[in-house]
PDB file of N, CA, C and O in Angstrom:
ATOM      1  N   MET A   1       0.846  -1.172   0.000  1.00  0.00           N
ATOM      2  CA  MET A   1       0.000   0.000   0.000  1.00  0.00           C
ATOM      3  C   MET A   1       0.895   1.240   0.000  1.00  0.00           C
ATOM      4  O   MET A   1       1.812   1.367   0.812  1.00  0.00           O
ATOM      5  N   LYS A   2       0.607   2.142  -0.923  1.00  0.00           N
ATOM      6  CA  LYS A   2       1.391   3.368  -1.062  1.00  0.00           C
ATOM      7  C   LYS A   2       0.953   4.388  -0.011  1.00  0.00           C
ATOM      8  O   LYS A   2      -0.244   4.638   0.133  1.00  0.00           O
ATOM      9  N   PRO A   3       1.896   4.983   0.725  1.00  0.00           N
ATOM     10  CA  PRO A   3       1.507   5.998   1.705  1.00  0.00           C
ATOM     11  C   PRO A   3       1.017   7.270   1.001  1.00  0.00           C
ATOM     12  O   PRO A   3       1.466   7.594  -0.099  1.00  0.00           O
ATOM     13  N   ILE A   4       0.107   7.969   1.639  1.00  0.00           N
ATOM     14  CA  ILE A   4      -0.418   9.217   1.095  1.00  0.00           C
ATOM     15  C   ILE A   4       0.573  10.333   1.408  1.00  0.00           C
ATOM     16  O   ILE A   4       0.969  10.543   2.554  1.00  0.00           O
ATOM     17  N   ILE A   5       0.950  11.026   0.371  1.00  0.00           N
ATOM     18  CA  ILE A   5       1.884  12.138   0.510  1.00  0.00           C
ATOM     19  C   ILE A   5       1.121  13.413   0.183  1.00  0.00           C
ATOM     20  O   ILE A   5       0.259  13.412  -0.695  1.00  0.00           O
ATOM     21  N   VAL A   6       1.429  14.491   0.876  1.00  0.00           N
ATOM     22  CA  VAL A   6       0.718  15.757   0.681  1.00  0.00           C
ATOM     23  C   VAL A   6       0.741  16.174  -0.780  1.00  0.00           C
ATOM     24  O   VAL A   6      -0.255  16.704  -1.274  1.00  0.00           O
ATOM     25  N   ASP A   7       1.841  15.954  -1.489  1.00  0.00           N
ATOM     26  CA  ASP A   7       1.944  16.337  -2.899  1.00  0.00           C
ATOM     27  C   ASP A   7       0.941  15.586  -3.775  1.00  0.00           C
ATOM     28  O   ASP A   7       0.632  16.047  -4.873  1.00  0.00           O
ATOM     29  N   ASP A   8       0.422  14.434  -3.314  1.00  0.00           N
ATOM     30  CA  ASP A   8      -0.569  13.696  -4.089  1.00  0.00           C
ATOM     31  C   ASP A   8      -1.839  14.520  -4.294  1.00  0.00           C
ATOM     32  O   ASP A   8      -2.584  14.276  -5.244  1.00  0.00           O
ATOM     33  N   PHE A   9      -2.093  15.483  -3.425  1.00  0.00           N
ATOM     34  CA  PHE A   9      -3.302  16.287  -3.505  1.00  0.00           C
ATOM     35  C   PHE A   9      -3.053  17.649  -4.162  1.00  0.00           C
ATOM     36  O   PHE A   9      -3.951  18.490  -4.198  1.00  0.00           O
ATOM     37  N   LYS A  10      -1.861  17.868  -4.672  1.00  0.00           N
ATOM     38  CA  LYS A  10      -1.510  19.165  -5.242  1.00  0.00           C
ATOM     39  C   LYS A  10      -2.400  19.541  -6.420  1.00  0.00           C
ATOM     40  O   LYS A  10      -2.726  20.716  -6.586  1.00  0.00           O
ATOM     41  N   ASP A  11      -2.804  18.571  -7.243  1.00  0.00           N
ATOM     42  CA  ASP A  11      -3.608  18.855  -8.430  1.00  0.00           C
ATOM     43  C   ASP A  11      -5.102  18.893  -8.149  1.00  0.00           C
ATOM     44  O   ASP A  11      -5.888  19.161  -9.057  1.00  0.00           O
ATOM     45  N   ASP A  12      -5.509  18.633  -6.918  1.00  0.00           N
ATOM     46  CA  ASP A  12      -6.927  18.710  -6.591  1.00  0.00           C
ATOM     47  C   ASP A  12      -7.408  20.145  -6.736  1.00  0.00           C
ATOM     48  O   ASP A  12      -6.711  21.078  -6.335  1.00  0.00           O
ATOM     49  N   PRO A  13      -8.590  20.328  -7.307  1.00  0.00           N
ATOM     50  CA  PRO A  13      -9.089  21.700  -7.470  1.00  0.00           C
ATOM     51  C   PRO A  13      -9.385  22.353  -6.126  1.00  0.00           C
ATOM     52  O   PRO A  13      -9.827  21.701  -5.180  1.00  0.00           O
ATOM     53  N   GLN A  14      -9.132  23.645  -6.067  1.00  0.00           N
ATOM     54  CA  GLN A  14      -9.450  24.402  -4.862  1.00  0.00           C
ATOM     55  C   GLN A  14     -10.918  24.798  -4.925  1.00  0.00           C
ATOM     56  O   GLN A  14     -11.433  25.083  -6.006  1.00  0.00           O
ATOM     57  N   PRO A  15     -11.591  24.821  -3.797  1.00  0.00           N
ATOM     58  CA  PRO A  15     -13.001  25.230  -3.829  1.00  0.00           C
ATOM     59  C   PRO A  15     -13.139  26.718  -4.127  1.00  0.00           C
ATOM     60  O   PRO A  15     -12.281  27.527  -3.774  1.00  0.00           O
ATOM     61  N   LEU A  16     -14.238  27.050  -4.781  1.00  0.00           N
ATOM     62  CA  LEU A  16     -14.547  28.460  -5.023  1.00  0.00           C
ATOM     63  C   LEU A  16     -15.080  29.056  -3.729  1.00  0.00           C
ATOM     64  O   LEU A  16     -15.862  28.416  -3.026  1.00  0.00           O
ATOM     65  N   LYS A  17     -14.670  30.257  -3.414  1.00  0.00           N
ATOM     66  CA  LYS A  17     -15.195  30.943  -2.235  1.00  0.00           C
ATOM     67  C   LYS A  17     -16.391  31.765  -2.672  1.00  0.00           C
ATOM     68  O   LYS A  17     -16.369  32.387  -3.735  1.00  0.00           O
ATOM     69  N   LYS A  18     -17.452  31.771  -1.845  1.00  0.00           N
ATOM     70  CA  LYS A  18     -18.680  32.493  -2.167  1.00  0.00           C
ATOM     71  C   LYS A  18     -19.089  33.356  -0.993  1.00  0.00           C
ATOM     72  O   LYS A  18     -18.669  33.135   0.143  1.00  0.00           O
ATOM     73  N   GLY A  19     -19.920  34.349  -1.291  1.00  0.00           N
ATOM     74  CA  GLY A  19     -20.426  35.200  -0.236  1.00  0.00           C
ATOM     75  C   GLY A  19     -21.452  36.189  -0.768  1.00  0.00           C
ATOM     76  O   GLY A  19     -21.835  36.151  -1.938  1.00  0.00           O
ATOM     77  N   VAL A  20     -21.883  37.069   0.115  1.00  0.00           N
ATOM     78  CA  VAL A  20     -22.851  38.109  -0.236  1.00  0.00           C
ATOM     79  C   VAL A  20     -22.274  39.442   0.242  1.00  0.00           C
ATOM     80  O   VAL A  20     -21.755  39.556   1.352  1.00  0.00           O
ATOM     81  N   ALA A  21     -22.380  40.443  -0.631  1.00  0.00           N
ATOM     82  CA  ALA A  21     -21.896  41.784  -0.298  1.00  0.00           C
ATOM     83  C   ALA A  21     -23.018  42.780  -0.547  1.00  0.00           C
ATOM     84  O   ALA A  21     -23.856  42.584  -1.428  1.00  0.00           O
ATOM     85  N   LYS A  22     -23.024  43.829   0.225  1.00  0.00           N
ATOM     86  CA  LYS A  22     -24.014  44.891   0.023  1.00  0.00           C
ATOM     87  C   LYS A  22     -23.292  46.101  -0.554  1.00  0.00           C
ATOM     88  O   LYS A  22     -22.214  46.478  -0.094  1.00  0.00           O
ATOM     89  N   SER A  23     -23.904  46.699  -1.564  1.00  0.00           N
ATOM     90  CA  SER A  23     -23.325  47.884  -2.192  1.00  0.00           C
ATOM     91  C   SER A  23     -24.448  48.815  -2.605  1.00  0.00           C
ATOM     92  O   SER A  23     -25.616  48.568  -2.304  1.00  0.00           O
ATOM     93  N   TRP A  24     -24.087  49.890  -3.298  1.00  0.00           N
ATOM     94  CA  TRP A  24     -25.096  50.824  -3.787  1.00  0.00           C
ATOM     95  C   TRP A  24     -25.987  50.157  -4.830  1.00  0.00           C
ATOM     96  O   TRP A  24     -27.069  50.663  -5.130  1.00  0.00           O
ATOM     97  N   LEU A  25     -25.543  49.022  -5.390  1.00  0.00           N
ATOM     98  CA  LEU A  25     -26.360  48.256  -6.336  1.00  0.00           C
ATOM     99  C   LEU A  25     -27.341  47.333  -5.618  1.00  0.00           C
ATOM    100  O   LEU A  25     -28.193  46.712  -6.253  1.00  0.00           O
ATOM    101  N   GLY A  26     -27.221  47.245  -4.314  1.00  0.00           N
ATOM    102  CA  GLY A  26     -28.045  46.322  -3.537  1.00  0.00           C
ATOM    103  C   GLY A  26     -27.206  45.113  -3.140  1.00  0.00           C
ATOM    104  O   GLY A  26     -25.978  45.188  -3.082  1.00  0.00           O
ATOM    105  N   GLU A  27     -27.868  44.023  -2.873  1.00  0.00           N
ATOM    106  CA  GLU A  27     -27.176  42.810  -2.471  1.00  0.00           C
ATOM    107  C   GLU A  27     -26.578  42.123  -3.692  1.00  0.00           C
ATOM    108  O   GLU A  27     -27.268  41.888  -4.685  1.00  0.00           O
ATOM    109  N   MET A  28     -25.302  41.806  -3.612  1.00  0.00           N
ATOM    110  CA  MET A  28     -24.591  41.135  -4.700  1.00  0.00           C
ATOM    111  C   MET A  28     -24.010  39.827  -4.183  1.00  0.00           C
ATOM    112  O   MET A  28     -23.417  39.788  -3.104  1.00  0.00           O
ATOM    113  N   HIS A  29     -24.178  38.766  -4.946  1.00  0.00           N
ATOM    114  CA  HIS A  29     -23.593  37.467  -4.620  1.00  0.00           C
ATOM    115  C   HIS A  29     -22.240  37.405  -5.322  1.00  0.00           C
ATOM    116  O   HIS A  29     -22.134  37.749  -6.499  1.00  0.00           O
ATOM    117  N   TRP A  30     -21.213  36.970  -4.610  1.00  0.00           N
ATOM    118  CA  TRP A  30     -19.892  36.950  -5.216  1.00  0.00           C
ATOM    119  C   TRP A  30     -19.265  35.572  -5.159  1.00  0.00           C
ATOM    120  O   TRP A  30     -19.566  34.758  -4.286  1.00  0.00           O
ATOM    121  N   VAL A  31     -18.381  35.337  -6.119  1.00  0.00           N
ATOM    122  CA  VAL A  31     -17.602  34.098  -6.198  1.00  0.00           C
ATOM    123  C   VAL A  31     -16.170  34.493  -6.520  1.00  0.00           C
ATOM    124  O   VAL A  31     -15.926  35.321  -7.397  1.00  0.00           O
ATOM    125  N   SER A  32     -15.247  33.907  -5.820  1.00  0.00           N
ATOM    126  CA  SER A  32     -13.837  34.181  -6.043  1.00  0.00           C
ATOM    127  C   SER A  32     -13.188  32.958  -6.676  1.00  0.00           C
ATOM    128  O   SER A  32     -13.287  31.852  -6.145  1.00  0.00           O
ATOM    129  N   LEU A  33     -12.521  33.159  -7.816  1.00  0.00           N
ATOM    130  CA  LEU A  33     -11.798  32.064  -8.450  1.00  0.00           C
ATOM    131  C   LEU A  33     -10.531  31.793  -7.652  1.00  0.00           C
ATOM    132  O   LEU A  33      -9.898  32.732  -7.171  1.00  0.00           O
ATOM    133  N   PRO A  34     -10.148  30.525  -7.501  1.00  0.00           N
ATOM    134  CA  PRO A  34      -8.928  30.227  -6.763  1.00  0.00           C
ATOM    135  C   PRO A  34      -7.710  30.746  -7.512  1.00  0.00           C
ATOM    136  O   PRO A  34      -7.676  30.721  -8.743  1.00  0.00           O
ATOM    137  N   SER A  35      -6.731  31.208  -6.787  1.00  0.00           N
ATOM    138  CA  SER A  35      -5.501  31.679  -7.424  1.00  0.00           C
ATOM    139  C   SER A  35      -4.414  30.645  -7.191  1.00  0.00           C
ATOM    140  O   SER A  35      -4.112  30.276  -6.056  1.00  0.00           O
ATOM    141  N   ASP A  36      -3.841  30.192  -8.278  1.00  0.00           N
ATOM    142  CA  ASP A  36      -2.776  29.202  -8.211  1.00  0.00           C
ATOM    143  C   ASP A  36      -1.711  29.608  -9.223  1.00  0.00           C
ATOM    144  O   ASP A  36      -1.950  29.513 -10.427  1.00  0.00           O
ATOM    145  N   PRO A  37      -0.547  30.057  -8.770  1.00  0.00           N
ATOM    146  CA  PRO A  37       0.475  30.529  -9.706  1.00  0.00           C
ATOM    147  C   PRO A  37       0.981  29.443 -10.652  1.00  0.00           C
ATOM    148  O   PRO A  37       1.521  29.754 -11.714  1.00  0.00           O
ATOM    149  N   ASP A  38       0.812  28.167 -10.280  1.00  0.00           N
ATOM    150  CA  ASP A  38       1.287  27.068 -11.117  1.00  0.00           C
ATOM    151  C   ASP A  38       0.317  26.724 -12.242  1.00  0.00           C
ATOM    152  O   ASP A  38       0.681  25.989 -13.161  1.00  0.00           O
ATOM    153  N   LYS A  39      -0.896  27.235 -12.188  1.00  0.00           N
ATOM    154  CA  LYS A  39      -1.903  26.913 -13.196  1.00  0.00           C
ATOM    155  C   LYS A  39      -2.286  28.158 -13.972  1.00  0.00           C
ATOM    156  O   LYS A  39      -2.009  29.281 -13.551  1.00  0.00           O
ATOM    157  N   ASP A  40      -2.930  27.942 -15.119  1.00  0.00           N
ATOM    158  CA  ASP A  40      -3.376  29.062 -15.951  1.00  0.00           C
ATOM    159  C   ASP A  40      -4.440  29.869 -15.231  1.00  0.00           C
ATOM    160  O   ASP A  40      -5.262  29.329 -14.491  1.00  0.00           O
ATOM    161  N   ASP A  41      -4.408  31.153 -15.460  1.00  0.00           N
ATOM    162  CA  ASP A  41      -5.414  32.049 -14.898  1.00  0.00           C
ATOM    163  C   ASP A  41      -6.703  31.906 -15.706  1.00  0.00           C
ATOM    164  O   ASP A  41      -6.706  32.132 -16.916  1.00  0.00           O
ATOM    165  N   LYS A  42      -7.773  31.539 -15.056  1.00  0.00           N
ATOM    166  CA  LYS A  42      -9.050  31.310 -15.729  1.00  0.00           C
ATOM    167  C   LYS A  42      -9.933  32.550 -15.763  1.00  0.00           C
ATOM    168  O   LYS A  42     -11.058  32.488 -16.261  1.00  0.00           O
ATOM    169  N   THR A  43      -9.445  33.675 -15.243  1.00  0.00           N
ATOM    170  CA  THR A  43     -10.274  34.873 -15.159  1.00  0.00           C
ATOM    171  C   THR A  43     -10.748  35.334 -16.530  1.00  0.00           C
ATOM    172  O   THR A  43     -11.932  35.624 -16.703  1.00  0.00           O
ATOM    173  N   LYS A  44      -9.851  35.407 -17.504  1.00  0.00           N
ATOM    174  CA  LYS A  44     -10.235  35.871 -18.837  1.00  0.00           C
ATOM    175  C   LYS A  44     -11.272  34.952 -19.467  1.00  0.00           C
ATOM    176  O   LYS A  44     -12.238  35.418 -20.070  1.00  0.00           O
ATOM    177  N   GLU A  45     -11.068  33.639 -19.325  1.00  0.00           N
ATOM    178  CA  GLU A  45     -12.041  32.675 -19.856  1.00  0.00           C
ATOM    179  C   GLU A  45     -13.390  32.826 -19.158  1.00  0.00           C
ATOM    180  O   GLU A  45     -14.436  32.724 -19.798  1.00  0.00           O
ATOM    181  N   ALA A  46     -13.369  33.067 -17.856  1.00  0.00           N
ATOM    182  CA  ALA A  46     -14.612  33.227 -17.103  1.00  0.00           C
ATOM    183  C   ALA A  46     -15.346  34.503 -17.524  1.00  0.00           C
ATOM    184  O   ALA A  46     -16.574  34.510 -17.604  1.00  0.00           O
ATOM    185  N   VAL A  47     -14.605  35.578 -17.793  1.00  0.00           N
ATOM    186  CA  VAL A  47     -15.229  36.825 -18.257  1.00  0.00           C
ATOM    187  C   VAL A  47     -15.892  36.589 -19.615  1.00  0.00           C
ATOM    188  O   VAL A  47     -17.018  37.032 -19.839  1.00  0.00           O
ATOM    189  N   VAL A  48     -15.203  35.896 -20.518  1.00  0.00           N
ATOM    190  CA  VAL A  48     -15.779  35.594 -21.833  1.00  0.00           C
ATOM    191  C   VAL A  48     -17.039  34.752 -21.671  1.00  0.00           C
ATOM    192  O   VAL A  48     -18.031  34.982 -22.363  1.00  0.00           O
ATOM    193  N   TRP A  49     -17.008  33.780 -20.765  1.00  0.00           N
ATOM    194  CA  TRP A  49     -18.183  32.945 -20.519  1.00  0.00           C
ATOM    195  C   TRP A  49     -19.347  33.798 -20.005  1.00  0.00           C
ATOM    196  O   TRP A  49     -20.477  33.649 -20.471  1.00  0.00           O
ATOM    197  N   CYS A  50     -19.079  34.682 -19.058  1.00  0.00           N
ATOM    198  CA  CYS A  50     -20.127  35.553 -18.515  1.00  0.00           C
ATOM    199  C   CYS A  50     -20.718  36.444 -19.605  1.00  0.00           C
ATOM    200  O   CYS A  50     -21.935  36.603 -19.690  1.00  0.00           O
ATOM    201  N   GLU A  51     -19.851  37.025 -20.439  1.00  0.00           N
ATOM    202  CA  GLU A  51     -20.342  37.884 -21.518  1.00  0.00           C
ATOM    203  C   GLU A  51     -21.221  37.110 -22.488  1.00  0.00           C
ATOM    204  O   GLU A  51     -22.226  37.634 -22.968  1.00  0.00           O
ATOM    205  N   GLY A  52     -20.850  35.868 -22.780  1.00  0.00           N
ATOM    206  CA  GLY A  52     -21.625  35.048 -23.696  1.00  0.00           C
ATOM    207  C   GLY A  52     -22.951  34.575 -23.119  1.00  0.00           C
ATOM    208  O   GLY A  52     -23.928  34.418 -23.850  1.00  0.00           O
ATOM    209  N   ASN A  53     -22.989  34.348 -21.809  1.00  0.00           N
ATOM    210  CA  ASN A  53     -24.186  33.802 -21.182  1.00  0.00           C
ATOM    211  C   ASN A  53     -25.039  34.826 -20.440  1.00  0.00           C
ATOM    212  O   ASN A  53     -26.250  34.648 -20.311  1.00  0.00           O
ATOM    213  N   LEU A  54     -24.414  35.898 -19.950  1.00  0.00           N
ATOM    214  CA  LEU A  54     -25.130  36.871 -19.126  1.00  0.00           C
ATOM    215  C   LEU A  54     -25.143  38.275 -19.731  1.00  0.00           C
ATOM    216  O   LEU A  54     -25.763  39.181 -19.176  1.00  0.00           O
ATOM    217  N   GLY A  55     -24.472  38.458 -20.849  1.00  0.00           N
ATOM    218  CA  GLY A  55     -24.390  39.785 -21.454  1.00  0.00           C
ATOM    219  C   GLY A  55     -23.150  40.517 -20.976  1.00  0.00           C
ATOM    220  O   GLY A  55     -22.371  39.990 -20.182  1.00  0.00           O
ATOM    221  N   THR A  56     -22.975  41.729 -21.464  1.00  0.00           N
ATOM    222  CA  THR A  56     -21.785  42.494 -21.088  1.00  0.00           C
ATOM    223  C   THR A  56     -21.821  42.868 -19.607  1.00  0.00           C
ATOM    224  O   THR A  56     -22.880  42.918 -18.982  1.00  0.00           O
ATOM    225  N   SER A  57     -20.651  43.122 -19.077  1.00  0.00           N
ATOM    226  CA  SER A  57     -20.522  43.477 -17.661  1.00  0.00           C
ATOM    227  C   SER A  57     -21.323  44.745 -17.367  1.00  0.00           C
ATOM    228  O   SER A  57     -21.186  45.753 -18.061  1.00  0.00           O
ATOM    229  N   SER A  58     -22.146  44.682 -16.348  1.00  0.00           N
ATOM    230  CA  SER A  58     -22.996  45.818 -15.977  1.00  0.00           C
ATOM    231  C   SER A  58     -23.452  45.624 -14.535  1.00  0.00           C
ATOM    232  O   SER A  58     -22.711  45.095 -13.706  1.00  0.00           O
ATOM    233  N   THR A  59     -24.664  46.050 -14.245  1.00  0.00           N
ATOM    234  CA  THR A  59     -25.184  45.860 -12.889  1.00  0.00           C
ATOM    235  C   THR A  59     -25.650  44.427 -12.665  1.00  0.00           C
ATOM    236  O   THR A  59     -25.885  44.037 -11.521  1.00  0.00           O
ATOM    237  N   ARG A  60     -25.793  43.618 -13.741  1.00  0.00           N
ATOM    238  CA  ARG A  60     -26.180  42.209 -13.568  1.00  0.00           C
ATOM    239  C   ARG A  60     -25.006  41.380 -13.063  1.00  0.00           C
ATOM    240  O   ARG A  60     -25.176  40.493 -12.226  1.00  0.00           O
ATOM    241  N   TRP A  61     -23.824  41.671 -13.573  1.00  0.00           N
ATOM    242  CA  TRP A  61     -22.609  41.000 -13.121  1.00  0.00           C
ATOM    243  C   TRP A  61     -21.412  41.892 -13.429  1.00  0.00           C
ATOM    244  O   TRP A  61     -21.467  42.726 -14.333  1.00  0.00           O
ATOM    245  N   PHE A  62     -20.334  41.714 -12.678  1.00  0.00           N
ATOM    246  CA  PHE A  62     -19.057  42.350 -13.005  1.00  0.00           C
ATOM    247  C   PHE A  62     -17.945  41.605 -12.291  1.00  0.00           C
ATOM    248  O   PHE A  62     -18.187  40.841 -11.356  1.00  0.00           O
ATOM    249  N   GLU A  63     -16.726  41.837 -12.744  1.00  0.00           N
ATOM    250  CA  GLU A  63     -15.552  41.174 -12.179  1.00  0.00           C
ATOM    251  C   GLU A  63     -14.580  42.221 -11.679  1.00  0.00           C
ATOM    252  O   GLU A  63     -14.360  43.242 -12.329  1.00  0.00           O
ATOM    253  N   LYS A  64     -13.998  41.959 -10.513  1.00  0.00           N
ATOM    254  CA  LYS A  64     -12.973  42.843  -9.961  1.00  0.00           C
ATOM    255  C   LYS A  64     -11.990  41.995  -9.157  1.00  0.00           C
ATOM    256  O   LYS A  64     -12.376  41.333  -8.194  1.00  0.00           O
ATOM    257  N   ASP A  65     -10.734  42.018  -9.552  1.00  0.00           N
ATOM    258  CA  ASP A  65      -9.660  41.298  -8.841  1.00  0.00           C
ATOM    259  C   ASP A  65      -9.981  39.818  -8.647  1.00  0.00           C
ATOM    260  O   ASP A  65      -9.917  39.308  -7.528  1.00  0.00           O
ATOM    261  N   ARG A  66     -10.327  39.131  -9.734  1.00  0.00           N
ATOM    262  CA  ARG A  66     -10.621  37.685  -9.738  1.00  0.00           C
ATOM    263  C   ARG A  66     -11.865  37.327  -8.923  1.00  0.00           C
ATOM    264  O   ARG A  66     -12.094  36.156  -8.621  1.00  0.00           O
ATOM    265  N   LYS A  67     -12.656  38.321  -8.573  1.00  0.00           N
ATOM    266  CA  LYS A  67     -13.895  38.088  -7.836  1.00  0.00           C
ATOM    267  C   LYS A  67     -15.049  38.513  -8.741  1.00  0.00           C
ATOM    268  O   LYS A  67     -15.064  39.628  -9.262  1.00  0.00           O
ATOM    269  N   PHE A  68     -16.008  37.618  -8.918  1.00  0.00           N
ATOM    270  CA  PHE A  68     -17.155  37.883  -9.784  1.00  0.00           C
ATOM    271  C   PHE A  68     -18.380  38.170  -8.923  1.00  0.00           C
ATOM    272  O   PHE A  68     -18.703  37.406  -8.014  1.00  0.00           O
ATOM    273  N   PHE A  69     -19.052  39.268  -9.214  1.00  0.00           N
ATOM    274  CA  PHE A  69     -20.229  39.697  -8.478  1.00  0.00           C
ATOM    275  C   PHE A  69     -21.462  39.531  -9.363  1.00  0.00           C
ATOM    276  O   PHE A  69     -21.439  39.889 -10.540  1.00  0.00           O
ATOM    277  N   PHE A  70     -22.542  38.983  -8.791  1.00  0.00           N
ATOM    278  CA  PHE A  70     -23.774  38.735  -9.530  1.00  0.00           C
ATOM    279  C   PHE A  70     -24.964  39.301  -8.768  1.00  0.00           C
ATOM    280  O   PHE A  70     -25.068  39.137  -7.552  1.00  0.00           O
ATOM    281  N   LYS A  71     -25.860  39.969  -9.489  1.00  0.00           N
ATOM    282  CA  LYS A  71     -27.071  40.516  -8.883  1.00  0.00           C
ATOM    283  C   LYS A  71     -28.016  39.387  -8.479  1.00  0.00           C
ATOM    284  O   LYS A  71     -28.589  39.408  -7.389  1.00  0.00           O
ATOM    285  N   ASP A  72     -28.176  38.400  -9.366  1.00  0.00           N
ATOM    286  CA  ASP A  72     -29.096  37.281  -9.106  1.00  0.00           C
ATOM    287  C   ASP A  72     -28.322  36.046  -8.654  1.00  0.00           C
ATOM    288  O   ASP A  72     -27.281  35.707  -9.217  1.00  0.00           O
ATOM    289  N   GLU A  73     -28.839  35.394  -7.648  1.00  0.00           N
ATOM    290  CA  GLU A  73     -28.195  34.190  -7.124  1.00  0.00           C
ATOM    291  C   GLU A  73     -28.161  33.083  -8.172  1.00  0.00           C
ATOM    292  O   GLU A  73     -27.226  32.282  -8.190  1.00  0.00           O
ATOM    293  N   LYS A  74     -29.166  33.026  -9.045  1.00  0.00           N
ATOM    294  CA  LYS A  74     -29.187  31.966 -10.073  1.00  0.00           C
ATOM    295  C   LYS A  74     -28.041  32.152 -11.065  1.00  0.00           C
ATOM    296  O   LYS A  74     -27.507  31.165 -11.571  1.00  0.00           O
ATOM    297  N   ASP A  75     -27.652  33.394 -11.354  1.00  0.00           N
ATOM    298  CA  ASP A  75     -26.506  33.634 -12.223  1.00  0.00           C
ATOM    299  C   ASP A  75     -25.220  33.148 -11.546  1.00  0.00           C
ATOM    300  O   ASP A  75     -24.359  32.550 -12.191  1.00  0.00           O
ATOM    301  N   MET A  76     -25.100  33.410 -10.248  1.00  0.00           N
ATOM    302  CA  MET A  76     -23.945  32.938  -9.507  1.00  0.00           C
ATOM    303  C   MET A  76     -23.898  31.410  -9.496  1.00  0.00           C
ATOM    304  O   MET A  76     -22.827  30.816  -9.623  1.00  0.00           O
ATOM    305  N   THR A  77     -25.049  30.785  -9.345  1.00  0.00           N
ATOM    306  CA  THR A  77     -25.114  29.326  -9.329  1.00  0.00           C
ATOM    307  C   THR A  77     -24.657  28.747 -10.663  1.00  0.00           C
ATOM    308  O   THR A  77     -23.909  27.769 -10.688  1.00  0.00           O
ATOM    309  N   MET A  78     -25.102  29.345 -11.778  1.00  0.00           N
ATOM    310  CA  MET A  78     -24.650  28.890 -13.096  1.00  0.00           C
ATOM    311  C   MET A  78     -23.136  29.036 -13.223  1.00  0.00           C
ATOM    312  O   MET A  78     -22.470  28.158 -13.772  1.00  0.00           O
ATOM    313  N   PHE A  79     -22.597  30.133 -12.722  1.00  0.00           N
ATOM    314  CA  PHE A  79     -21.143  30.369 -12.769  1.00  0.00           C
ATOM    315  C   PHE A  79     -20.408  29.310 -11.965  1.00  0.00           C
ATOM    316  O   PHE A  79     -19.415  28.749 -12.428  1.00  0.00           O
ATOM    317  N   VAL A  80     -20.896  29.037 -10.767  1.00  0.00           N
ATOM    318  CA  VAL A  80     -20.248  28.045  -9.895  1.00  0.00           C
ATOM    319  C   VAL A  80     -20.283  26.671 -10.553  1.00  0.00           C
ATOM    320  O   VAL A  80     -19.287  25.949 -10.515  1.00  0.00           O
ATOM    321  N   LEU A  81     -21.399  26.300 -11.148  1.00  0.00           N
ATOM    322  CA  LEU A  81     -21.489  25.000 -11.810  1.00  0.00           C
ATOM    323  C   LEU A  81     -20.513  24.900 -12.972  1.00  0.00           C
ATOM    324  O   LEU A  81     -19.958  23.829 -13.220  1.00  0.00           O
ATOM    325  N   ARG A  82     -20.300  25.977 -13.674  1.00  0.00           N
ATOM    326  CA  ARG A  82     -19.397  25.973 -14.828  1.00  0.00           C
ATOM    327  C   ARG A  82     -17.926  25.959 -14.391  1.00  0.00           C
ATOM    328  O   ARG A  82     -17.120  25.240 -14.982  1.00  0.00           O
ATOM    329  N   TRP A  83     -17.569  26.733 -13.379  1.00  0.00           N
ATOM    330  CA  TRP A  83     -16.159  26.930 -13.054  1.00  0.00           C
ATOM    331  C   TRP A  83     -15.665  26.183 -11.824  1.00  0.00           C
ATOM    332  O   TRP A  83     -14.524  26.392 -11.410  1.00  0.00           O
ATOM    333  N   SER A  84     -16.476  25.324 -11.228  1.00  0.00           N
ATOM    334  CA  SER A  84     -15.973  24.550 -10.085  1.00  0.00           C
ATOM    335  C   SER A  84     -15.522  23.175 -10.519  1.00  0.00           C
ATOM    336  O   SER A  84     -15.069  22.384  -9.692  1.00  0.00           O
TER     337      SER A  84
END
């Protein structure tokens, strides 16, 4: 039996962090993409996906510092299902 080494879990995906923020736009649901310097940055791909599925960045959704904010929880849920 092979012993489990911490490096064996290095390629496991990191969970997306989620939360709710209040702003002048009202309540916004947010998701933060994991940052891993060893892997490709998925932020640009995620922005393209949002633009294709949710329209251009506006009060419905926007991205700031690898954190995506959504007005509707269902939009955030679709994002999480796609990028987790």
